[in-house]
C-alpha positions, 0 to 999 in steps of 0.5 A: 303894316307890309308882310315881307315873306311868309314862311313854312315850319316844319317841325323834323329830325331829320333837317340833314335829309330835309336839306337834301331832298330839299336841295333836288327842289332848287333849294339851298341852306341860307340859315342853320342855329341847329335847332331850326335850318330854313332853306330857301330859293337862290332865285328867289330868295323870299320862298322859303322853308324852316325844319324845326326840332323844337323852337328854341326860346318858345313852349311850342313850334309855330306851323308857319313863321310872318316877317312882317315890318312892324311888329310892336305895331302888328302886335298891338293889332292882333291885341286888340283883335282879342286874339290868343297869343301863344308866346309874348313879344321879344326879343331874340338873341338871333337878332329877332323881335317876335311874338306868337300867336293862334291864328281861328284854325287854330294854327301857330304863326310866328310872327317877327320883324328882324332888327 
């Protein structure tokens, strides 16, 4: 298993203002589904930050997202560990397969892979 990127998820009702502010730091919008917007560094595209009011299909807003190369293998490993699954493994309409798990610090991690 390998990690492709790690993205902090900031709960926000001010996506436009966040885009402007982080634009001052060099970030550009790379995705916007209305409920989630992701900004990335043009020179280092895996350096990203996402802003969301609420997660569209999950019961909670995750604190961070971790993209992996094999989400099914990670899901199996997490289940075997006994960690708390917050949102079951499922395919989402926007092209990802994901699940949410609670880390030892109580943070919710969105673990995902792209189709």
